[in-house]
Structures are given as structure tokens and as C-alpha cells.
C-alpha positions in Angstrom: -174.9 -7.5 -97.3 -172.8 -7.2 -100.4 -175.2 -7.6 -103.3 -174.6 -7.7 -107.1 -177.5 -6.8 -109.4 -177.2 -8.0 -113.0 -179.3 -6.9 -116.0 -179.1 -8.0 -119.6 -178.2 -4.6 -121.2 -181.4 -4.5 -123.3 -182.1 -1.1 -121.5 -180.3 1.2 -119.2 -181.3 1.4 -115.5 -183.7 3.0 -115.1 -184.9 2.6 -118.7 -185.5 5.6 -120.9 -188.4 3.9 -122.5 -191.1 1.6 -121.1 -189.4 -1.6 -119.9 -190.6 -3.1 -116.6 -187.6 -5.3 -115.8 -185.2 -2.4 -115.6 -187.6 -0.3 -113.6 -187.9 -3.2 -111.0 -184.1 -3.5 -110.8 -183.8 0.3 -110.4 -186.4 0.4 -107.6 -184.9 -2.6 -105.8 -181.3 -1.3 -106.1 -182.1 2.2 -104.8 -184.1 0.7 -101.9 -181.3 -1.7 -100.9 -178.7 1.1 -101.0 -181.0 3.2 -98.8 -181.0 0.3 -96.3 -177.3 0.3 -96.0 -176.4 -2.6 -98.2 -173.3 -2.5 -100.5 -174.9 -2.9 -103.9 -173.1 -3.2 -107.2 -175.1 -2.8 -110.4 -173.8 -4.5 -113.6 -175.4 -2.4 -116.4 -174.8 0.1 -119.1 -172.6 3.2 -118.6 -175.5 5.6 -119.0 -177.4 4.0 -116.1 -178.1 6.3 -113.2 -177.7 4.6 -109.8 -176.8 5.2 -106.1 -175.0 1.8 -106.2 -171.5 1.1 -107.5 -171.8 0.8 -111.2 -169.9 -1.7 -113.3 -170.5 -0.6 -116.8 -170.5 -3.5 -119.3 -171.5 -1.5 -122.4 -171.7 2.3 -123.0 -175.4 2.2 -124.0 -178.2 -0.4 -124.2 -179.0 -2.6 -127.1 -182.3 -0.7 -127.7 -180.1 2.2 -129.0 -178.0 0.0 -131.3 -176.2 -3.3 -131.3 -172.6 -2.5 -130.8 -171.0 -5.7 -132.0 -173.8 -7.4 -133.9 -174.2 -10.1 -131.3 -177.3 -11.8 -129.9 -178.8 -10.7 -126.6 -177.6 -14.0 -125.1 -174.0 -13.0 -125.8 -174.5 -9.8 -123.9 -176.1 -11.5 -121.0 -173.3 -14.0 -120.8 -170.8 -11.1 -120.8 -172.5 -9.6 -117.7 -172.7 -12.9 -115.9 -169.0 -13.7 -116.7 -167.9 -10.3 -115.4 -169.9 -10.8 -112.2 -168.4 -14.3 -111.8 -164.9 -12.9 -112.1 -165.7 -10.6 -109.2 -167.8 -13.1 -107.2 -165.6 -13.0 -104.1 -166.6 -9.4 -103.6 -170.3 -10.4 -103.1 -172.3 -12.3 -100.6 -175.0 -12.9 -103.2 -175.5 -12.4 -106.9 -179.0 -11.4 -108.0 -179.5 -12.1 -111.7 -182.2 -10.7 -113.9 -180.6 -12.4 -117.0 -182.4 -15.7 -117.4 -180.6 -18.9 -118.5 -176.9 -17.7 -118.4 -177.0 -17.4 -114.6 -177.5 -21.0 -113.7 -174.7 -22.2 -116.0 -172.3 -20.5 -113.6 -173.7 -22.0 -110.4 -171.1 -24.7 -110.1 -168.2 -22.5 -111.1 -168.3 -19.9 -108.2 -168.8 -20.1 -104.5 -171.1 -17.1 -104.2 -174.8 -18.1 -104.3 -177.0 -16.9 -107.1 -180.7 -15.9 -107.1 -182.5 -15.4 -110.4 -185.7 -13.4 -110.7 -187.8 -14.9 -113.5 -189.3 -11.9 -115.3 -190.6 -13.7 -118.3 -192.0 -17.0 -119.4 -189.3 -19.4 -118.4 -188.9 -21.6 -121.5 -185.9 -23.5 -120.1 -188.3 -25.0 -117.5 -190.0 -26.9 -120.3 -186.9 -28.9 -120.8 -187.1 -30.1 -117.3 -190.5 -31.6 -117.9 -189.6 -33.7 -120.9 -190.0 -37.4 -120.8 -187.4 -39.9 -121.9 -185.4 -40.0 -124.1 -185.1 -36.2 -124.1 -184.8 -36.1 -120.3 -181.5 -37.9 -120.5 -180.0 -35.1 -122.4 -181.5 -32.4 -120.1 -180.0 -33.9 -117.0 -177.0 -31.5 -116.8 -179.2 -28.4 -117.4 -181.7 -29.7 -114.9 -179.0 -30.0 -112.2 -177.8 -26.5 -112.9 -181.3 -25.1 -113.0 -182.0 -26.5 -109.5 -178.7 -25.2 -108.2 -179.7 -21.6 -107.9 -182.7 -20.0 -106.2 -185.5 -18.8 -108.4 -187.8 -15.9 -107.5 -191.1 -15.8 -109.4 -193.0 -12.5 -109.7 -196.5 -14.1 -109.3 -198.0 -17.2 -108.0 -199.6 -17.9 -111.4 -196.1 -17.8 -113.0 -194.7 -20.1 -110.3 -197.5 -22.7 -110.8 -196.6 -22.9 -114.5 -192.9 -23.0 -114.3 -191.6 -23.5 -110.8 -188.9 -26.1 -110.1 -189.5 -28.5 -107.3 -187.1 -26.8 -104.9 -185.3 -23.5 -104.4 -188.0 -21.0 -105.3 -189.9 -18.1 -103.9 -192.7 -15.8 -105.0 -192.0 -12.1 -104.6 -194.4 -9.7 -106.2 -193.0 -6.7 -108.2 -193.2 -3.4 -106.3 -193.1 0.3 -107.4 -192.0 3.5 -105.7 -195.3 5.2 -105.0 -193.6 8.6 -105.1 -193.5 8.2 -108.9 -197.2 7.9 -109.1 -199.6 10.7 -108.2 -202.9 9.7 -106.6 -206.0 11.2 -108.3 -209.3 10.9 -106.4 -211.4 12.2 -109.3 -213.1 10.0 -111.8 -211.6 10.6 -115.2 -213.2 11.3 -118.6 -211.9 8.3 -120.5 -210.8 4.7 -120.2 -207.1 3.8 -120.8 -205.1 1.1 -122.4 -201.3 1.3 -121.8 -198.8 -1.3 -123.1 -197.3 -2.6 -126.2 -199.7 -2.6 -129.1 -199.5 -6.3 -129.8 -202.2 -9.0 -130.3 -201.1 -10.9 -127.2 -201.8 -7.8 -125.1 -205.3 -7.4 -126.5 -205.7 -3.7 -127.3 -208.2 -4.6 -130.1 -210.3 -6.2 -127.4 -210.1 -3.1 -125.3 -211.5 -1.2 -128.3 -214.3 -3.7 -128.8 -215.3 -3.4 -125.1 -215.2 0.4 -125.2 -217.3 0.5 -128.4 -219.9 -1.9 -126.8 -220.0 0.2 -123.7 -220.2 3.5 -125.7 -217.2 5.1 -123.8 -214.1 7.0 -124.8 -210.9 5.0 -124.9 -207.3 6.3 -125.2 -204.5 3.9 -126.2 -200.8 4.5 -125.4 -197.8 2.4 -126.2 -195.3 1.3 -128.9 -196.3 -0.9 -131.8 -192.8 -1.2 -133.3 -192.6 -4.6 -135.1 -196.4 -5.0 -135.0 -197.2 -2.4 -137.7 -199.5 -4.8 -139.7 -201.5 -5.6 -136.5 -201.9 -1.9 -135.8 -203.0 -1.1 -139.3 -205.5 -3.9 -139.4 -206.9 -4.1 -135.8 -206.4 -0.6 -134.3 -206.1 2.1 -136.9 -209.6 1.5 -138.6 -211.4 2.1 -135.3 -209.6 5.3 -134.4 -212.0 8.3 -134.1 -211.3 11.6 -132.5 -213.2 12.0 -129.3 -214.0 8.2 -129.2 -211.1 5.9 -129.7 -207.7 7.7 -129.8 -204.1 6.6 -130.0 -201.8 9.0 -128.1 -198.4 7.4 -128.8 -195.6 6.4 -126.5 -195.4 8.2 -123.1 -192.5 9.2 -120.9 -192.9 8.5 -117.2 -194.4 11.9 -116.4 -196.9 11.6 -119.2 -197.7 8.0 -118.2 -198.4 9.2 -114.7 -200.9 11.8 -115.9 -202.4 9.4 -118.5 -203.2 6.7 -115.9 -204.3 9.1 -113.1 -206.8 10.9 -115.4 -208.4 7.7 -116.5 -211.7 6.2 -115.2 -210.1 2.7 -115.4 -207.4 0.8 -117.1 -208.5 -2.0 -119.5 -206.2 -5.0 -119.4 -207.6 -7.7 -121.8 -204.4 -9.8 -121.6 -204.2 -12.7 -124.1 -201.1 -14.5 -122.8 -199.8 -15.8 -119.6 -197.9 -12.6 -118.7 -195.8 -13.2 -115.5 -197.0 -10.1 -113.7 -198.4 -7.0 -115.6 -196.7 -4.0 -114.0 -199.1 -1.5 -115.6 -201.9 -2.8 -113.3 -200.2 -1.6 -110.1 -199.0 1.6 -111.8 -202.6 2.4 -112.6 -203.9 1.5 -109.1 -201.1 3.6 -107.5 -202.7 6.6 -109.3 -206.1 5.6 -107.9 -207.3 4.1 -111.2 -209.0 0.7 -111.1 -208.2 -2.1 -113.5 -210.7 -4.2 -115.6 -208.8 -7.2 -116.8 -209.4 -10.7 -118.2 -209.1 -13.6 -115.8 -205.8 -15.1 -116.9 -202.1 -14.7 -116.0 -201.7 -12.7 -112.7 -204.8 -10.5 -113.1 -206.8 -12.1 -110.3 -203.7 -12.1 -108.1 -203.2 -8.3 -108.5 -206.8 -7.0 -108.9 -209.3 -7.5 -106.0 -212.5 -8.2 -107.9 -215.2 -5.7 -106.9 -212.8 -3.5 -104.9 -209.8 -2.4 -107.0 -211.3 -3.4 -110.3 -213.1 -6.2 -112.0 -211.9 -9.6 -113.2 -213.8 -10.5 -116.3 -213.9 -13.4 -118.8 -214.6 -11.8 -122.1 -215.3 -8.6 -124.0 -219.0 -8.5 -123.1 -218.2 -8.8 -119.4 -215.6 -6.1 -119.7 -218.1 -3.8 -121.4 -220.5 -4.4 -118.5 -217.9 -3.8 -115.9 -217.0 -0.5 -117.6 -220.5 0.7 -116.7 -220.0 -0.2 -113.1 -216.6 1.4 -112.5 -218.1 4.3 -110.6 -218.9 1.9 -107.8 -215.2 1.4 -107.0 -213.1 3.4 -104.5 -210.0 5.0 -106.0 -208.6 5.3 -102.5 -208.9 1.5 -102.2 -206.8 1.1 -105.3 -204.0 3.2 -103.9 -204.1 1.5 -100.6 -203.8 -1.9 -102.2 -200.5 -0.9 -103.9 -199.2 0.6 -100.7 -200.0 -2.6 -98.8 -199.0 -5.3 -101.3 -197.0 -3.9 -104.2 -194.7 -1.2 -102.9 -190.9 -1.2 -103.5 -190.5 -1.5 -99.7 -192.6 -4.7 -99.6 -190.6 -6.1 -102.6 -187.3 -5.3 -100.9 -188.4 -6.9 -97.6 -189.0 -10.1 -99.5 -185.7 -10.1 -101.2 -183.8 -9.2 -98.0 -185.3 -12.2 -96.3 -184.5 -14.6 -99.1 -181.0 -13.2 -99.6 -180.2 -13.9 -96.0 -181.8 -17.4 -96.1 -179.7 -18.3 -99.2 -176.5 -16.9 -97.7 -177.0 -18.7 -94.4 -177.7 -21.9 -96.2 -174.5 -21.6 -98.2 -172.4 -20.9 -95.1 -173.9 -23.9 -93.3 
């Protein structure tokens, strides 16, 4: 198949910092190329890929906004460029969001969009009259392309009535070293924001009397960090270790007893959960978003309801098998499993278009 992969230029592929979407596109692109597909990646010039690279900007927006435009303008630029080259592809796979479906009626090549975030445009489709009248055109375009959701919980909240699939994110297990030994601390890894709940991880660790290390960026959330995180930092008990590169992340997760994931919003997936389990590290998370979909309660972690339950589960983490955690990722969340899913749906969409 001739496949186009489109990213929004927020980060290069793979990203230099922590950005799950670009990692997923990188993993998928490399796997598809290895399977013999002709893949073209629309991304920044500093991206590293085995596919043909169509560079749309010299570097990502995270390193500086070249023209002072909004992220939507850059996403539209990517989609427009792919549309101009549409005859070169059997299918266009967008990771852009809304700009993709506005092109559905303008080109013959079918489009699939992976929904990596909360799909706010779907809310428009649910409006009652009189607003529904003004959403009709958007609704038609929205239904005109295939949507791939990254979890069942995400699909249940935002899925259209037709043209959708659920394909879980997958990772390259070679990037994550399995550690069979129980670590000396518990870990939190992710953006240091209120909706991710690191302050609740601190509360649970303090209640359980265990050591916790937090890693991640708090850029833009400085006040939250100063109020909810910094006052509780104590060497040897609650420590903040900063932002980690991929190698440090691998070691950080592998050496932990468990990952604490007290999520406070309906996150579409939660990539850090499978990254931890790939290292053999179980996950203790709150029962919302995709947690119960990813974590097998009592086997690869614990699905809890509140801080008190998380603190209790911390004490029981030694009952879990780290080998089971790794096997779960190998079986259900590998890049090969993800690529299998996309290959099947690509072919289905292409065949439908031809018929």
C-alpha cells in the first residue's frame, strides 16, 4: 500500500521531548515500512524516518513558532500539501484532528484519522435544534472519513455512528528494558498538571509511608507545582527528578515498584501505563478514562477509586508478577499489534472506496 502519515508539526518524529502522538506515528511508520509498504511522512525536516519525508517546516513548533500562526494553520498546511499529492497515495492517515475531514469531499483518496485527544468537534454533532441545522455540513464531513479511536472508553464518549474503529496504541518493546526486580520507590511520570493528579500520587504515597519519585514537565503550571507539589518534596521521601529523556525514562520506570496513575480527566489512552508495564512495572490507577481497559486489576496492577484505595494497593504491589506486566504489553499493546490493526482497516477502507 501507498500510505501517507500526517502530523501537526507540534513536535518532530520521533519527538525530542515527551509527546505520545509523535511516538505513535514514529512506531507505526517504521513498522509499516518494514512490512514493505510505501510510506510518506509529512513532518518537520529534522524528523528521522525510514519513510519518504515531506518536510513542511524545518523544525517543530515546540522549538519556536516560525510565522506566528496558530497550530490549526500549521495542521491545515500539512493537510493541504498531502491533498495536493493525494493521487500518489492509496490512503491518507491523519493525526491532525479537524482539518482532515474538511478535505474529504475534495480528493478521491480516502482518509483515516486517529483521534489522539478529546474530540471536541464531536460535541457539535450532538447539538439539538436550532444549532444542529448549522452543524449539518460539518457533520457530513465528519462522517465522511474513517475515525480510529485509541481506546474503547474514548470511543464511547465521542464515536460517530459509523466509520470508526478502536485500535489501541502500541510501543516498540525493544525501547523498554524488562526489570524483574522489585524497585525501591514508586513513580509518577507525566505532565505535572492538576488533571493528571500528581498531588494525589503524593497523598497516596504519604498515607502508605513509601518513597515516591515524580518526573515530568510543569511548564505553564508553575503555580500548581509551587502550591501542590513543592511543599511536600523531601529528600528520600517525595522527590522531583525533572524531565527525562527516553533512556532515563526507561531506567526510571524499570526501577520503580509501581507507577501511580491517579488520572483526573478522561484521557484517551495513557501511554505511560504500557511503557511502565513493558519494563515490568505494574500500574496503580484511578478507575476512569482507559485505565481499566489497559490495566488488568489484580494482575498487572490495581484499579482503584480514590487516594485511600491507592494507598492500600501500594502495600499489596508485591503480590503482582512483573513478568505478567511485560507479557500483557507483548500481547495487547505492541507496535506489531497496532500495525496489524491499521493494515486491516486501511485495506477495508481502500476496498470500500474502489467498490
